[in-house]
N, C-alpha and C positions, 0 to 999 in steps of 0.2 A: 798936584793938576795932571802931570802923564799917568802915576795907579790909574788914577779914574780915569785918563783917558782910555790905555790899554784895555786898561778894564768892563771898558762899555764896549768896545773893540771885539770885544771875546763875546760880549754875552749874544753883541749880531752877527756877527759869525754861525753863533751855536743854531742861530734861532732859525738863520736862515740856511741850514743844513740840515734841521728840521723841517725848514718848509721843500727843503727840494725833494724831502726821503715818502713829508706825503702823497706831495703830488707823484712824485714817481710811484707809489705803491697805485694810486686811482687808477691809473690812466691802464691799465693788466686789468681788470677788474671793469671796466665797463667796456674793452677790447671784448672783452671776455661775456659780457652780454646778454645771450643768445637763448631763450627761454621759446626757442620752433622755428622751423622754414616753410614758409613758402615758398611756391612756384609763380617767376614772373612772368609771361611767356607774350609773346611778340608774335603773330601771322603776318604772314604775305611778302615779308622781304627776299632778296637784300632788292633796296631801293634807291632814289638820290636821296631823301629820307637817312640811309641805313648810319652812315659817317656824324652824324649832325646824334644820330639817337643812340651810338657805343659810346660816344665823345662824353655826354651825356650820365650814363648809368654807370660809366666808371670815376668820371667825378663824383656820384655821392655813393661808389664805396659796392656800387652794386652790381651782380650777376644771372644772366637771362636767357632764356631758353629762345629759341629762333630756331620756328615753325617755317621752315622756307617754300614756297612754292619752286620747280624744279624748273621752269621754264626761262624766271628772274635768277639760279645758283647758275646756269648756261652761261648764264648772258653778262654774268656782274662775277667772275668769280674771283676777282680783289677784293669783293665786298665780305665773301664769303672766307676767306682767308681772315678780312679784320676781323669777322666777327668771334672765332679763333682765336687771335695775337690779344681779344681785349675777353677772354677768358668766359667768354659763355658757348651755349652747349646748343647742338643741329638737330636739329629736329623736321620731319618730313612733313608737306601741305604739299601733296600731289603736285602733279606735274603742272597743270592748268586752272587749279579752281575749277572746278565741276561740279555740279549736284553728283556727289557717287554711289547716291542709292537706283541712279536711273539709271548708269550704266550694267551693262556683264560682267559679268566675272574678267573675260582678258581685257576690256579694255579699264575698268578699275587695276588690273594687276601689268598693266603698259600705262596707270599715271604713277603708282609707284615705287616702280622697279624705274622707271625713265627718272624720276626724283632719286631714288638713290643714288641712282651710277652718275646723274651729276654735281649734287653734294659733295660722292666724293670722287670727283674728277678737279671737285677743284674747290680744293685744299681738306672740308669741312669733315672726312670719314666717315665712316657709316652709319648712321643718322640708329638712334633704338626707340623712338618716338616719333610717334604719325599722331597728327591729328585730325581727323576729317574737314575739308572745307564744311564751312555753314553748321559742323558739329553733328552731320548727316552721315544716321550709318546705316548695317546692318549686319545680321549672319554671315552674307558677303564679305563683304568687307571687311571688319571682323581676319575671319580668314584669311582670306589675302592679306595681308598686313599680317597675319602669323606669320604665313607662310615667308616671308620677305626678314624672322627678326621683329617684328616692330609689336613694340608696344602702346595700346593703343588711349590717346589722350583728348577728354574734353575738358571742363573743365566746373570748378567753386561757385565761381564769379566773374557777368561778363562785368568789363566794363561799358559796356556803348558806347565804345569809343566810335565802332563800326555808323552806328545811328545819331552822330553829332551832339555824344556831351559833352557835356563842360569840362573844362580842366577842375573847376572842383566835385563836380559830378565823380568823376574818373576816384582824385583820389579822394573822396567820400565812399565809393566803392571797393576799396583797396583797406579802406580803413577794415570792411568789414569783413576781413584773410583773417583764417585763424590754424594753424597750427596743419600743416599738412595740404594748406587745402592749394588749390590752379586759377590763377586770372586769369582774363583773356583782352589780351591789348594786341593794335597793329603798329607795325612798323611803320605808318606810312602815315598815317595821326597825329597833326599837331599838338591838339588840344592833352593828349597821351605826351608826347617829348614835354610839355608844359610842365605836365602833371607829378615829371618822376622826381626835384626833389621835394616837394612836399609828400611823397609819400612815400621816398626816404626818411624821413621825420619821423613819418607817421609809427611804417616799421620801428625804428629806430625807439624811442617812446611806448613801444607797446613792447619791450623784447623781444623782435622779430628778425628774423636775418635770410635774406633770399638764397633759398637753396636747389640745388637738379633736385630734379624729377626722377624718380625711384624709378627707372624699365619693370619690376619687381610686382611696386604698389600702384604705380602712379599717381603715387604722392610726395609728398617735397622733403627732403632729405638733407641734411648737413652735407656741403660739398664734397665728393669724395678723392 
């Protein structure tokens, strides 16, 4: 009986070791399953919603580009620092969110340059990416942005959260993203905040990961 008991214990130990080895081997391959990268972007922050947004992004293993308004960065420097601490990238979204194509060159320059300074002063570094408000641009806007070392980034998919899209509709919009593409979302949208866990699940199911936006190509790439 003792011999049989010892044999049984030995068999169980071997099986337990094999199971542990199998689980350990599976974990890295699951974690490394990035078949492509997408750019998650949030406009108009930082705001009273930023802390909750950052917490939810981190809980779901996502990084994003935050296109901040200069006036909000100047008023909320601690939130800009929180964005950086959470692993987010900071972009320029003008100072007061005007229709830039209706402004003259000096006014456009003021909107962009003041935002660069406000973000830098708040601890957000010097942005390399610029999103014009409303996605409105022209040759003058592009040239002023370029003079400040900024790459203009519009979007491939519009979540329509600014237009009252439901959480389900925002999740569905994110589901249309393909490798390298960028989606427009907003810092202040409660429906977008609620959509983040499902967006994360959808990306994971398709082997896509949240990446950074390349200043060279304007497309999402692996974080560098």
